N, CA, C and O atoms as CSV, one atom per row, in Angstrom:
chain,resi,resn,atom,element,x,y,z
A,1,MET,N,N,-82.922,58.988,-76.148
A,1,MET,CA,C,-82.092,59.570,-75.131
A,1,MET,C,C,-81.482,58.422,-74.345
A,1,MET,O,O,-82.153,57.435,-74.046
A,2,ALA,N,N,-80.219,58.558,-74.019
A,2,ALA,CA,C,-79.540,57.534,-73.224
A,2,ALA,C,C,-78.907,58.183,-72.002
A,2,ALA,O,O,-78.389,59.298,-72.072
A,3,ILE,N,N,-78.955,57.474,-70.888
A,3,ILE,CA,C,-78.334,57.924,-69.648
A,3,ILE,C,C,-77.394,56.811,-69.207
A,3,ILE,O,O,-77.831,55.724,-68.827
A,4,GLU,N,N,-76.099,57.097,-69.262
A,4,GLU,CA,C,-75.111,56.112,-68.858
A,4,GLU,C,C,-73.775,56.799,-68.658
A,4,GLU,O,O,-73.566,57.930,-69.098
A,5,GLU,N,N,-72.872,56.096,-67.984
A,5,GLU,CA,C,-71.519,56.616,-67.816
A,5,GLU,C,C,-70.774,56.537,-69.135
A,5,GLU,O,O,-71.233,55.901,-70.084
A,6,ASP,N,N,-69.638,57.181,-69.185
A,6,ASP,CA,C,-68.767,57.092,-70.353
A,6,ASP,C,C,-67.796,55.933,-70.097
A,6,ASP,O,O,-66.757,56.116,-69.462
A,7,TYR,N,N,-68.141,54.746,-70.592
A,7,TYR,CA,C,-67.366,53.541,-70.331
A,7,TYR,C,C,-66.237,53.376,-71.354
A,7,TYR,O,O,-66.484,53.423,-72.559
A,8,PRO,N,N,-64.996,53.182,-70.879
A,8,PRO,CA,C,-63.917,52.894,-71.823
A,8,PRO,C,C,-64.070,51.504,-72.449
A,8,PRO,O,O,-63.644,51.279,-73.582
A,9,ASP,N,N,-64.680,50.575,-71.707
A,9,ASP,CA,C,-64.946,49.225,-72.208
A,9,ASP,C,C,-66.443,49.123,-72.494
A,9,ASP,O,O,-67.257,49.004,-71.578
A,10,TRP,N,N,-66.790,49.172,-73.775
A,10,TRP,CA,C,-68.210,49.172,-74.154
A,10,TRP,C,C,-68.938,47.919,-73.687
A,10,TRP,O,O,-70.159,47.953,-73.535
A,11,MET,N,N,-68.250,46.843,-73.460
A,11,MET,CA,C,-68.899,45.601,-73.029
A,11,MET,C,C,-69.317,45.666,-71.557
A,11,MET,O,O,-69.896,44.707,-71.047
A,12,LYS,N,N,-69.040,46.758,-70.877
A,12,LYS,CA,C,-69.454,46.940,-69.479
A,12,LYS,C,C,-70.552,47.993,-69.336
A,12,LYS,O,O,-70.955,48.334,-68.224
A,13,ILE,N,N,-71.031,48.505,-70.471
A,13,ILE,CA,C,-72.046,49.567,-70.439
A,13,ILE,C,C,-73.310,49.101,-69.726
A,13,ILE,O,O,-73.839,48.020,-69.984
A,14,LYS,N,N,-73.773,49.959,-68.818
A,14,LYS,CA,C,-75.074,49.798,-68.167
A,14,LYS,C,C,-75.704,51.172,-68.147
A,14,LYS,O,O,-75.025,52.165,-67.888
A,15,GLY,N,N,-76.994,51.240,-68.416
A,15,GLY,CA,C,-77.657,52.531,-68.416
A,15,GLY,C,C,-79.119,52.410,-68.766
A,15,GLY,O,O,-79.685,51.317,-68.781
A,16,VAL,N,N,-79.723,53.543,-69.045
A,16,VAL,CA,C,-81.136,53.615,-69.384
A,16,VAL,C,C,-81.266,54.294,-70.742
A,16,VAL,O,O,-80.586,55.281,-71.021
A,17,GLN,N,N,-82.146,53.755,-71.584
A,17,GLN,CA,C,-82.399,54.328,-72.902
A,17,GLN,C,C,-83.897,54.603,-73.019
A,17,GLN,O,O,-84.726,53.750,-72.700
A,18,LEU,N,N,-84.227,55.810,-73.483
A,18,LEU,CA,C,-85.625,56.210,-73.623
A,18,LEU,C,C,-85.921,56.492,-75.083
A,18,LEU,O,O,-85.102,57.084,-75.785
A,19,GLY,N,N,-87.075,56.074,-75.535
A,19,GLY,CA,C,-87.563,56.427,-76.859
A,19,GLY,C,C,-88.865,57.182,-76.694
A,19,GLY,O,O,-89.727,56.754,-75.927
A,20,GLY,N,N,-89.027,58.277,-77.382
A,20,GLY,CA,C,-90.253,59.055,-77.252
A,20,GLY,C,C,-90.135,60.357,-78.002
A,20,GLY,O,O,-89.612,60.404,-79.115
A,21,SER,N,N,-90.626,61.412,-77.385
A,21,SER,CA,C,-90.586,62.716,-78.043
A,21,SER,C,C,-90.019,63.763,-77.077
A,21,SER,O,O,-90.046,63.592,-75.858
A,22,ALA,N,N,-89.514,64.836,-77.655
A,22,ALA,CA,C,-88.987,65.948,-76.862
A,22,ALA,C,C,-89.435,67.251,-77.500
A,22,ALA,O,O,-89.474,67.385,-78.723
A,23,GLU,N,N,-89.769,68.199,-76.652
A,23,GLU,CA,C,-90.184,69.513,-77.122
A,23,GLU,C,C,-89.392,70.582,-76.377
A,23,GLU,O,O,-89.210,70.502,-75.162
A,24,VAL,N,N,-88.928,71.572,-77.110
A,24,VAL,CA,C,-88.249,72.709,-76.497
A,24,VAL,C,C,-89.291,73.547,-75.773
A,24,VAL,O,O,-90.338,73.870,-76.334
A,25,LEU,N,N,-89.001,73.898,-74.517
A,25,LEU,CA,C,-89.915,74.759,-73.771
A,25,LEU,C,C,-89.833,76.175,-74.335
A,25,LEU,O,O,-88.742,76.704,-74.552
A,26,ILE,N,N,-90.993,76.781,-74.569
A,26,ILE,CA,C,-91.011,78.135,-75.133
A,26,ILE,C,C,-91.812,79.123,-74.274
A,26,ILE,O,O,-91.620,80.335,-74.378
A,27,LYS,N,N,-92.706,78.605,-73.428
A,27,LYS,CA,C,-93.489,79.503,-72.565
A,27,LYS,C,C,-92.602,80.010,-71.432
A,27,LYS,O,O,-91.927,79.231,-70.759
A,28,LYS,N,N,-92.612,81.323,-71.232
A,28,LYS,CA,C,-91.746,81.943,-70.225
A,28,LYS,C,C,-91.973,81.375,-68.832
A,28,LYS,O,O,-91.023,81.204,-68.068
A,29,GLU,N,N,-93.227,81.083,-68.496
A,29,GLU,CA,C,-93.536,80.554,-67.165
A,29,GLU,C,C,-92.909,79.166,-66.967
A,29,GLU,O,O,-92.368,78.867,-65.903
A,30,GLU,N,N,-92.992,78.327,-68.005
A,30,GLU,CA,C,-92.404,76.986,-67.924
A,30,GLU,C,C,-90.886,77.069,-67.801
A,30,GLU,O,O,-90.282,76.363,-66.994
A,31,ILE,N,N,-90.280,77.926,-68.597
A,31,ILE,CA,C,-88.827,78.085,-68.562
A,31,ILE,C,C,-88.386,78.570,-67.183
A,31,ILE,O,O,-87.412,78.058,-66.633
A,32,ALA,N,N,-89.091,79.549,-66.621
A,32,ALA,CA,C,-88.745,80.086,-65.300
A,32,ALA,C,C,-88.854,79.002,-64.230
A,32,ALA,O,O,-88.005,78.923,-63.341
A,33,ARG,N,N,-89.890,78.166,-64.308
A,33,ARG,CA,C,-90.078,77.091,-63.324
A,33,ARG,C,C,-88.938,76.077,-63.412
A,33,ARG,O,O,-88.403,75.650,-62.390
A,34,VAL,N,N,-88.571,75.696,-64.632
A,34,VAL,CA,C,-87.515,74.710,-64.828
A,34,VAL,C,C,-86.150,75.295,-64.469
A,34,VAL,O,O,-85.309,74.598,-63.901
A,35,GLN,N,N,-85.924,76.561,-64.796
A,35,GLN,CA,C,-84.667,77.209,-64.409
A,35,GLN,C,C,-84.493,77.190,-62.896
A,35,GLN,O,O,-83.395,76.937,-62.399
A,36,LYS,N,N,-85.574,77.458,-62.162
A,36,LYS,CA,C,-85.499,77.445,-60.699
A,36,LYS,C,C,-85.143,76.049,-60.195
A,36,LYS,O,O,-84.283,75.901,-59.326
A,37,LEU,N,N,-85.802,75.027,-60.738
A,37,LEU,CA,C,-85.489,73.652,-60.340
A,37,LEU,C,C,-84.023,73.318,-60.642
A,37,LEU,O,O,-83.335,72.689,-59.838
A,38,TYR,N,N,-83.568,73.748,-61.805
A,38,TYR,CA,C,-82.198,73.485,-62.239
A,38,TYR,C,C,-81.201,74.178,-61.309
A,38,TYR,O,O,-80.209,73.575,-60.898
A,39,LEU,N,N,-81.466,75.452,-60.977
A,39,LEU,CA,C,-80.582,76.208,-60.090
A,39,LEU,C,C,-80.617,75.677,-58.658
A,39,LEU,O,O,-79.608,75.718,-57.954
A,40,ASP,N,N,-81.771,75.181,-58.230
A,40,ASP,CA,C,-81.850,74.576,-56.897
A,40,ASP,C,C,-80.957,73.335,-56.816
A,40,ASP,O,O,-80.334,73.076,-55.786
A,41,LYS,N,N,-80.903,72.582,-57.897
A,41,LYS,CA,C,-80.100,71.350,-57.916
A,41,LYS,C,C,-78.620,71.652,-58.190
A,41,LYS,O,O,-77.741,70.999,-57.628
A,42,PHE,N,N,-78.347,72.628,-59.042
A,42,PHE,CA,C,-76.977,72.977,-59.438
A,42,PHE,C,C,-76.747,74.474,-59.212
A,42,PHE,O,O,-76.719,75.235,-60.180
A,43,PRO,N,N,-76.582,74.916,-57.964
A,43,PRO,CA,C,-76.474,76.351,-57.690
A,43,PRO,C,C,-75.290,77.039,-58.382
A,43,PRO,O,O,-75.360,78.231,-58.682
A,44,PHE,N,N,-74.211,76.302,-58.636
A,44,PHE,CA,C,-73.038,76.904,-59.286
A,44,PHE,C,C,-73.338,77.380,-60.707
A,44,PHE,O,O,-72.595,78.193,-61.257
A,45,VAL,N,N,-74.424,76.878,-61.304
A,45,VAL,CA,C,-74.792,77.257,-62.671
A,45,VAL,C,C,-75.277,78.707,-62.721
A,45,VAL,O,O,-75.357,79.297,-63.799
A,46,ALA,N,N,-75.598,79.276,-61.577
A,46,ALA,CA,C,-76.065,80.671,-61.538
A,46,ALA,C,C,-75.025,81.622,-62.133
A,46,ALA,O,O,-75.363,82.724,-62.565
A,47,ASN,N,N,-73.765,81.196,-62.154
A,47,ASN,CA,C,-72.697,82.024,-62.723
A,47,ASN,C,C,-72.603,81.891,-64.246
A,47,ASN,O,O,-71.837,82.612,-64.885
A,48,PHE,N,N,-73.373,80.981,-64.823
A,48,PHE,CA,C,-73.355,80.759,-66.273
A,48,PHE,C,C,-74.449,81.619,-66.916
A,48,PHE,O,O,-75.417,81.992,-66.254
A,49,PRO,N,N,-74.294,81.928,-68.195
A,49,PRO,CA,C,-75.372,82.659,-68.884
A,49,PRO,C,C,-76.552,81.721,-69.178
A,49,PRO,O,O,-76.505,80.948,-70.134
A,50,LEU,N,N,-77.596,81.789,-68.367
A,50,LEU,CA,C,-78.749,80.888,-68.518
A,50,LEU,C,C,-79.478,81.101,-69.841
A,50,LEU,O,O,-80.204,80.216,-70.294
A,51,SER,N,N,-79.296,82.249,-70.457
A,51,SER,CA,C,-79.970,82.479,-71.734
A,51,SER,C,C,-79.436,81.544,-72.820
A,51,SER,O,O,-80.082,81.361,-73.852
A,52,ASP,N,N,-78.257,80.948,-72.590
A,52,ASP,CA,C,-77.676,80.019,-73.571
A,52,ASP,C,C,-78.156,78.585,-73.369
A,52,ASP,O,O,-77.833,77.707,-74.169
A,53,ILE,N,N,-78.921,78.340,-72.314
A,53,ILE,CA,C,-79.385,76.985,-72.004
A,53,ILE,C,C,-80.790,76.793,-72.572
A,53,ILE,O,O,-81.669,77.631,-72.368
A,54,VAL,N,N,-80.993,75.692,-73.280
A,54,VAL,CA,C,-82.305,75.343,-73.822
A,54,VAL,C,C,-82.871,74.208,-72.978
A,54,VAL,O,O,-82.206,73.192,-72.775
A,55,PHE,N,N,-84.086,74.375,-72.490
A,55,PHE,CA,C,-84.738,73.346,-71.694
A,55,PHE,C,C,-85.782,72.626,-72.556
A,55,PHE,O,O,-86.512,73.245,-73.331
A,56,CYS,N,N,-85.825,71.312,-72.394
A,56,CYS,CA,C,-86.765,70.480,-73.156
A,56,CYS,C,C,-87.604,69.632,-72.212
A,56,CYS,O,O,-87.179,69.299,-71.106
A,57,GLN,N,N,-88.787,69.293,-72.662
A,57,GLN,CA,C,-89.629,68.336,-71.950
A,57,GLN,C,C,-89.577,67.037,-72.737
A,57,GLN,O,O,-89.926,66.998,-73.917
A,58,VAL,N,N,-89.140,65.982,-72.078
A,58,VAL,CA,C,-89.031,64.672,-72.712
A,58,VAL,C,C,-90.203,63.808,-72.246
A,58,VAL,O,O,-90.462,63.688,-71.049
A,59,THR,N,N,-90.903,63.212,-73.204
A,59,THR,CA,C,-92.016,62.311,-72.900
A,59,THR,C,C,-91.654,60.922,-73.420
A,59,THR,O,O,-91.774,60.653,-74.616
A,60,PRO,N,N,-91.204,60.029,-72.511
A,60,PRO,CA,C,-90.819,58.694,-72.969
A,60,PRO,C,C,-92.032,57.857,-73.348
A,60,PRO,O,O,-93.079,57.922,-72.704
A,61,LYS,N,N,-91.871,57.076,-74.399
A,61,LYS,CA,C,-92.908,56.127,-74.814
A,61,LYS,C,C,-92.445,54.697,-74.534
A,61,LYS,O,O,-93.259,53.793,-74.348
A,62,ILE,N,N,-91.121,54.508,-74.505
A,62,ILE,CA,C,-90.558,53.198,-74.226
A,62,ILE,C,C,-89.242,53.404,-73.465
A,62,ILE,O,O,-88.484,54.328,-73.759
A,63,ILE,N,N,-88.985,52.541,-72.495
A,63,ILE,CA,C,-87.783,52.654,-71.671
A,63,ILE,C,C,-87.093,51.293,-71.626
A,63,ILE,O,O,-87.732,50.257,-71.443
A,64,TYR,N,N,-85.769,51.324,-71.798
A,64,TYR,CA,C,-84.963,50.103,-71.745
A,64,TYR,C,C,-83.872,50.258,-70.691
A,64,TYR,O,O,-83.397,51.363,-70.427
A,65,PHE,N,N,-83.480,49.127,-70.090
A,65,PHE,CA,C,-82.292,49.075,-69.250
A,65,PHE,C,C,-81.207,48.407,-70.070
A,65,PHE,O,O,-81.379,47.275,-70.523
A,66,LEU,N,N,-80.081,49.100,-70.270
A,66,LEU,CA,C,-78.962,48.571,-71.043
A,66,LEU,C,C,-78.030,47.782,-70.125
A,66,LEU,O,O,-77.706,48.238,-69.029
A,67,ASP,N,N,-77.602,46.605,-70.568
A,67,ASP,CA,C,-76.617,45.807,-69.835
A,67,ASP,C,C,-75.784,45.034,-70.845
A,67,ASP,O,O,-76.106,43.898,-71.193
A,68,TYR,N,N,-74.706,45.663,-71.314
A,68,TYR,CA,C,-73.881,45.062,-72.360
A,68,TYR,C,C,-73.042,43.900,-71.834
A,68,TYR,O,O,-72.444,43.168,-72.622
A,69,GLU,N,N,-72.987,43.719,-70.499
A,69,GLU,CA,C,-72.290,42.542,-69.965
A,69,GLU,C,C,-73.037,41.263,-70.344
A,69,GLU,O,O,-72.469,40.171,-70.305
A,70,LYS,N,N,-74.313,41.405,-70.710
A,70,LYS,CA,C,-75.101,40.249,-71.173
A,70,LYS,C,C,-74.974,40.057,-72.678
A,70,LYS,O,O,-75.543,39.114,-73.229
A,71,GLY,N,N,-74.240,40.933,-73.350
A,71,GLY,CA,C,-74.054,40.876,-74.798
A,71,GLY,C,C,-74.150,42.275,-75.373
A,71,GLY,O,O,-74.894,43.117,-74.871
A,72,PHE,N,N,-73.377,42.516,-76.448
A,72,PHE,CA,C,-73.366,43.844,-77.054
A,72,PHE,C,C,-74.770,44.247,-77.489
A,72,PHE,O,O,-75.459,43.487,-78.170
A,73,ASP,N,N,-75.191,45.446,-77.094
A,73,ASP,CA,C,-76.495,46.011,-77.425
A,73,ASP,C,C,-77.648,45.321,-76.704
A,73,ASP,O,O,-78.799,45.440,-77.124
A,74,HIS,N,N,-77.342,44.581,-75.593
A,74,HIS,CA,C,-78.432,43.936,-74.836
A,74,HIS,C,C,-79.216,44.994,-74.075
A,74,HIS,O,O,-78.637,45.861,-73.420
A,75,ARG,N,N,-80.523,44.914,-74.168
A,75,ARG,CA,C,-81.376,45.816,-73.408
A,75,ARG,C,C,-82.671,45.091,-73.067
A,75,ARG,O,O,-83.213,44.328,-73.867
A,76,ASP,N,N,-83.144,45.353,-71.862
A,76,ASP,CA,C,-84.408,44.801,-71.376
A,76,ASP,C,C,-85.429,45.926,-71.336
A,76,ASP,O,O,-85.147,47.019,-70.845
A,77,ILE,N,N,-86.607,45.651,-71.853
A,77,ILE,CA,C,-87.669,46.651,-71.836
A,77,ILE,C,C,-88.192,46.770,-70.417
A,77,ILE,O,O,-88.358,45.765,-69.725
A,78,ILE,N,N,-88.452,47.996,-69.982
A,78,ILE,CA,C,-89.019,48.238,-68.676
A,78,ILE,C,C,-90.501,48.513,-68.873
A,78,ILE,O,O,-90.879,49.514,-69.483
A,79,GLU,N,N,-91.319,47.642,-68.367
A,79,GLU,CA,C,-92.774,47.778,-68.504
A,79,GLU,C,C,-93.319,48.565,-67.323
A,79,GLU,O,O,-92.764,48.503,-66.226
A,80,ASN,N,N,-94.389,49.297,-67.537
A,80,ASN,CA,C,-95.023,49.976,-66.400
A,80,ASN,C,C,-96.362,49.369,-66.109
A,80,ASN,O,O,-97.050,49.804,-65.186
């Protein structure tokens, strides 16, 4: 998974990259809890059909900070 802006110049890319696993939420209680959090953060989404939205739980195993200004595909590992 990558989190970054949509840069027109790839050599200016900065962002976060995660490697790990993701699971689709299937328990109704978990989905309801996450939907509430999502709607609290993005209230305008209440007008969308929430049944079309799939929620996942992401468990990162490795995290990198991307900084292509240091070179194409440059990334520093973030240790915990």
